[in-house]
Every structure is written in structure tokens, then in C-alpha cells.
VOKE-73780 format. One record per residue (C-alpha): x, y, z. Coordinates in pm, whole numbers, plus 50000, padded with zeros to 5 digits. Layout:
N
XYZ;...
END
This chain:
571
876063666270885;878393675170602;877353663970255;880013648470032;879643651569657;880403624369404;880493646669100;884263644669056;887203621869133;889013628869461;892733634769456;894683621269752;894393652269975;890603653969935;890173616870000;892293619770315;890323649970435;887003631770388;888193601870590;889633623670865;886443644270890;884293613170921;886583597871185;886463630171386;882693634671361;881713598171419;884303583471659;881803557371777;881483543371426;884723547171231;888473545671282;891193550371023;894863541671015;897643537570763;898683502570660;901593514470446;903583545470354;904273545369982;907433554469794;905943588769716;905053594170082;901303587770065;899523567570331;897443537670227;894413543770447;892303515870594;889003523070766;887223501971026;883483507971056;881173493571322;879083504471618;881683501771894;878943504272156;877793469172060;881273453872064;884753457571924;885493453071556;887133418871594;884183406571803;881953406871494;881983390571151;883503414370897;883083424870536;885983437770326;886103462570034;889003478369848;889663500469547;892503510169312;894623479369277;894873494968932;895663531768955;893693542968652;890503525968771;889523554568999;885793547368977;886473518169211;888193540569462;885233564469458;882833535369507;884783524869816;884643560469954;880923562069880;880393530370084;882263545570379;880233577570371;876953558670330;877633535870625;878773562670868;876153588570781;873353563070743;873713547871091;870653555571301;868753567570994;868433536270784;867483503470947;869593481370721;872733501770792;872003504171165;871483466571192;874583460270985;876923480971200;875373468571525;876193432771427;879073434171182;882293452371097;883163466870757;886773472370655;887463494970355;890813503070192;889683528969938;892923534569746;895573507369746;897763526869503;897583563669601;900863570869418;899563557469090;896083572269127;897533606569197;899593604768880;896493594568682;894283621968832;896733650868812;898513644468479;897583631168134;899553599368211;898013564868194;899443535868392;898523501968530;899173502368906;901963525369017;904433550768878;907563530568957;909873518368677;909233482068589;910453459768441;913143483568309;914853511468501;915453531868185;913073542867913;913143517267634;913273525167262;909943530367087;906853552067108;905993564867454;902493579967506;902593617367575;900193646867558;901803665267267;899123691367194;898683701367560;894933694967586;895403673967901;894543640867734;896693614567564;894693605467255;895633588066928;897663598666624;896823588966269;899473592066000;898443591465631;900373564565444;899483543665135;900593512565327;898423520365629;896023493665751;893283517465871;890693538165688;887893562065787;884533545665853;881843555865603;879223558665880;881413580666102;884703593165951;886123599866297;886343562366351;889093542166187;888293506566076;890453478965931;891213481265563;889773451865372;892003429365158;890653445264835;890983481764946;893273501664718;893383537064592;891893553364899;893293572565196;894843549765456;896533555365790;898873541466048;897443545366396;899523551566710;899083565567060;899843602567083;903493604667183;907203606967110;909443579366973;912533572167181;915473562966957;913573568966634;915463556066328;913313574966078;911483543665964;910163521066237;907433530766484;906963504466749;905383507867094;907983510367368;908103486067653;906023502567922;907873523268178;905353516468460;904163480968405;903743468168760;900353451768809;899323449169175;896643423669084;899313399568961;901543401569269;899613379469512;901013345269611;898233323069474;899193312969119;902023338169098;904323334668795;907423354768701;907493382668443;908193360468142;904943341668211;902843368868374;903603405068275;903433429468564;903863402568829;906773419169008;910063404769121;908453379869361;905083375569536;904233405869753;907323424369632;905213456069621;904863471269970;901213479669899;900393443269819;902163430770129;900303456270342;896953443970208;897833407570279;899053416370629;895813435270689;893643405770587;895693381070792;895483403471100;891683405371068;890593368771076;886953379271118;886713388170747;884093365570589;883673380170240;884273410170025;884573428969699;887603443469523;886663472369292;888043475568939;886943489468602;885603483568342;883343456468205;880063460568390;880153426868568;880903408668891;883323379768856;884233353269108;886983327469161;888493303569098;890453320168822;892963292068798;890643263568697;887173258268549;884143262368774;883183225868723;886383215968904;885543237969205;883303230169500;879663229469384;878223244569700;880683273569694;879873280269328;876143280469411;876873305369690;878753328069449;875803326769208;873173333669474;875013363669617;875943374469265;872263374969172;871873403469424;874673422069246;872773418468921;869553430669084;871233461769224;873623470668943;872383454068627;875793437468593;876073400868505;877903376968738;880333351268600;883153327968692;886313344668568;888013313468432;885053301368229;883783335168106;886913355468039;890023334567985;890803328067621;894083310767709;893333284667975;896983273967995;898803307268025;895963324168214;896253356268414;897423348068765;898423362269101;895043379569152;893683391669485;890283374569463;891983340869401;894323346169695;891403355069922;889273325169826;891853298269751;894233304570043;892033321170307;888603306870231;887103341770195;884523345169913;885563376369719;884183391869404;886013413869158;883593441269055;884313455968713;882493489068743;881193509068448;881013498068088;880663523067808;879763496267555;876853483567764;875613519267812;875833524467437;873753493667362;876513469767256;875463433867341;877293421867651;878033385167578;879803363267836;881313339167780;882253347567422;883393316067247;884533333466927;886343366766885;884443396666751;884763402266380;886213434966248;882693445266145;881343438566494;884173458666649;883483487866415;879753487766490;880423486566865;882823515766834;880233535466638;877613530066909;880103541467174;880933573266983;877223580666948;876713576267321;879613599667403;878253625567160;874833623767323;875853621667688;879393631467774;879313668267681;876543677367920;878193656168188;881483675468193;883563648368031;886053657567761;884063649367446;885103631067134;887383652366922;887713650566547;891133646566395;893173678466433;896343685066230;899583685266427;903233689166327;904933659866492;908663665966552;909533631266419;906663620066194;905823653166031;902163659765945;899873638766165;896403642366310;895523638666678;892053627866789;889843602766963;888143601767302;889473607467652;890043570567727;890453575568103;887033591368151;884913574567889;886093538567852;888093532268169;886003553068410;882633570568414;882223605068275;881873623668601;878203631268543;877523593968577;879783587768875;877263590969158;874743566669009;877513541868932;878963541269284;875573542569459;874233510869300;877383491869393;877143504269752;873603490369758;874943456169666;877673457669930;875073464770198;873193433570092;876253411070067;877503422270408;874123412970556;874673377170434;877543370470677;877083344670956;875053357071256;875763336071563;873423342671854;872603326872186;868863322272163;868253314372527;869833302272848;867793283273102;868523266573438;866433238473583;866983227873943;867653190473961;868213188274337;869143211374618;872013232474480;872203212274156;871173228673825;870963217473466;872003247073248;870883247072884;871713270872602;870613272272239;873203285871999;871993295171652;873343308571323;870713331871177;872873341770880;873013331070518;876653319970530;877623291270763;880123297171037;882773279670825;881863305370553;882573282470256;883733247270180;887073260070053;887833271770407;887263236370534;889443221870261;892203246170354;891803239670727;891153276370806;887493272170907;888043276571286;885173258271464;883213276871731;884213275872096;881843276572391;883123288272731;881043285673050;882083306773348;880633304173699;881673304774062;879913271374104;881313236674046;880863221073703;879643185273746;879213176773377;879953193273045;883133211072945;883943245273081;885503253672744;885653234372421;885023233272049;881383228971945;881903226071570;880083247371314;876593260771259;874963258870919;873603289870747;870493290870533;872743289770226;872873252670306;869303247870193;868573245469825;865743265469673;862333250269608;862553225169326;859723213669100;859723180468921;857023161568735;855453147169048;855893170469342;857633199769504;860913191169667;862913210669917;866653207269931;868213194970255;871093212270428;872433178270528;872983170570163;876003192970201;877103191170564;876143175570893;876193208471080;872913220471228;871493255371234;871013252571613;873033234571878;871773227072228;874523228372491;874053214772842;875983214973170;875273204673526;876383230073785;876553227574163;876083261974315;873923280774562;870933300474439;871893335174317;875053323074141;875583337473794;876473315373499;877893331473184;878323316172838;880533329972562;880413315372212;883193327071983;884973320471657;887453340071450;884933344371168;881943349971391;883213372071668;881953367072018;878503365272181;877863363672555;874753355972758;874243349373130;871663336173373;871243337173750;870483304073923;867273306074122;
END
């Protein structure tokens, strides 16, 4: 068994090789195919992972994971690859993985934007989602980030100027802090990204409109707004071929019951809705998100929050067109956005969500100081490009400047590579637990009781042994995409009563029962029927006329739950 290392970030060719090697070595567990060919000619790979010996992929409930909606957030892509490797190589060795793949399917799209990620990983460039011009075809006037000193990293430039608004921090002179209203007579700076000014007039230095501003996580149909309201949204919903391919993939796999979309950074799991406060959403669904999210906190140490309540400072012009909202609010699929890695948390900066008031300048400076200390202490021995002091540089337009600061891409945005394996492993552990929470429909028993000569009463018990109900969440019911279960009885005999095929409704999961509650007088247990009338178990009955030795077969199926079959011989 080949061992795959997670001590560096895979470029496209290495990622492709890993997936191809796994598919070749484990054909009974994994298949891969392209869902889209990008503008730069890369394939957007999707993997399908299950034990095919126990049934086809669509015959089982499925879990979904993706990475790299945002090209620079390559930790998420590596976490998705780590999950694939863990599942395939762990089957038959670890009971939880073996049970998972025997009963469920896992779909993983590890790199939604291979074009953008390749640009990020092979050049100093930084970009949001993809290296395609947007919203302007031409470079706009202003400062464009560029690696001027050739060290492979786009850092910051500070320019001494008596009118500058920044000054060196007493505690750590490498850090620039805001000049106070009474500061005069010292050394002050203007602060800019390292780069060249397009159309420089000799006076004004303004940031240029970004050349690559498409944001894949603003291009989904739910809550989409045009560019003037939502920057990066694209020309219309699903105008990016990668976004459309992801939506087509989800729609063509109706067995998907839940999932995670990997991003960075922030060190948290966030859940929808992102278009309205949690108190306006379904209470049972929000409890489900919290209960599953508690497992994420146990495995990763990340907090779990509703995105609208915890993160949005503007609740009118909020960020929109996100994938997790589209999954939950149009497809009824509970989906978390995982914000992997957070330098500030690692450095000991308090992680406060929701934050009702902005950080003060002093709080920002102290947080930055803690982060610099952490990088000094940890990043060097973990192969990351360390903090650099300010180095003089002759800028062709600004004259004498200094270039310095950290490697943003691999300190703030992503893990230093020495921390990559532990970061992706703990998130894989959560995914294994969340996937195990999907609905588990089973036929507990089939029995036949002879009523008269050649007349049999056939009984079957159908149960959901999973945490999630077969309708997955209340939002799915509201949307009308819940797809009730179907029972189909097949026999060579004559059916005297009961339907040969028909809808049997839904089966509750144990998420429908509240936890133990304690009040002043007694313990109380919540009741599943407080939420829905579905039962955990349904008894189905038929009367069949047939000679002894006739076989009767029952298949219970649903788009979200796959298909289960059991049979009995009449005696």
C-alpha cells in the first residue's frame, strides 16, 4: 500500500496522479471522473467512494465534500484529498470506515478551481477563485500586487512619509500600527501591497480594481445578486462552468444527504441559513446543525455557528450566492462551510463569535503581535517562509521603499506546511462521524404466516437506524424535495390485499428525540412526535395466495436512502 504524504501542497499533476493511483489499486472502492474541463484545460475531478460489493453508489445514502471554491484556500483541497485517501486505504482495517463504505457512498470533489489553485501554488500570485479577468477585461489603473524583489512572495511595502498614517509598534518594530491623533514628529509610513502602479501620476497610490475577482462562492442561484450588489458574483447565476458542473453533479446524485465544503481560514464550522437569522429558520433543523456541529468541535476544536448571526455585520447587504445556502435552502441538504486553520487562534488571540463590536486599533495591534510571535516560534522549523523584517528596495515609481511582512498565503490563509497533516486529519475525523449520521433504512425482518391452505399473511418491519430521518431535514419537506419511501413487493403469487408498490411515507431518525431534560420536579425525555408524526419503524402487511415454496421479495427505496431488499420463501 503506497503511503501519501501531507507535508506539502499538491499541484494539479500530483493530485491527479494520487487519484488515478487509488482508482487503479482499489477499483472495488473508488471511481473518478471529470465533471468539467476548465478554460486552462484542467479536469475538475470528482470521486465516488463506496464498497461496490454491497451495492451501487446510488443505492446508498451519500455524503458530499468539496474543496477550493476559493483558489488560494488550498488547505481545504488537501483536506478533501486526505479524506479520500483515508477512506480508501482504511477500508477493511478500521471498523468505522468499513461500516461507512458498506452502507454509504461518499462523493468528493477535491479541487473545484484547479486553474486558480495552480496559479496560487506555482506563482507568487494571490487570487480569489480563478485566473480569468473579471469584472474588467483590461488591467485597471492603480497598484497591482507583484513580487518585485523576486523572493517568491508578495508582501507589503512601507513608504516613509510625514503624512503617513502608520508607525512602528514599540513592542515589535516590524509591525505597523495606526498613528494616534496626537502623534507628530516621529517616523510615519504609507503602507501598500508590494507591486507596481498602473498609470501612476506621480502622486496618487490607490489599489487597482482586481484583475481576477470572480468568486465561485457567490455564483450559486440562491440569493444571487449582480456585481453592483455582490462583488465577484459573475455575470449571472452559474455563469462559471465550474459552478454549473458542481450543481449538475449534486442534482444528478439525489442520494446526497449532507456534506461539508472546505474553505480557509477562521477555525470554525458555519451553517446556513446565511440569508436570514437563525431564529427565523426551522428550529429542528437548527438543533440538528448544532448537534452535528458539536462533533466538529470535539474533533477539531473549532466552534460552530450560524453564519448570518455570527458573521454578518451588514444584515441588509449580506454576502450571497453561497454554496451551503444553495444546498440547504433549495435542495434540503444540510451543508457546513468549514473554515480550516486560524493563525490567530493558534497564537492565542481570543476567538469571539459573534462579535457585536469591532476590534479597537489596540486590540488589532495586540493580535498581530501574538501572530508574529507564533510565526517566529513555529514557522521556521516547519518550512514556512518566516516573517521578514523590512528590507530596503528601490521602487521604480516610488523611490526608496521597504518590503517586508509575512507570507500571507502560508501563514494566515493556509497552514504552514509543517501543520498541514494535523489540520486535515482532524477534519477528516469529523467527516467520518458526520457521514455516519445519515439515514440507515433497513428491513428488520420478513415473516409469513399461513392463514389457510395456500393463503399467507406476509409481514415486514422497516426501520431507520440512523440519526437523520429519511426526509433528512424539515427544509426538504418545506421545499417538497423530501421523496417519501416506496415499498415494492414482488412474487409469482397473487396479491389479495396490500399494494404491490406504493409510497409508505418517511421514517424518523433518532435526531427526532430531544436530549434528556431536567427540571425542578423530574427528568423529562423529549418526544419525536413533538416534531413529526413519522415513526422509527413501520410494519407493512400483505396477503398473498401462492403455493408453498414461492418466494416473496420486498424492496424499500428512496432517493435519499438508496435501496434495501429482503426476501422470504413461503412454507
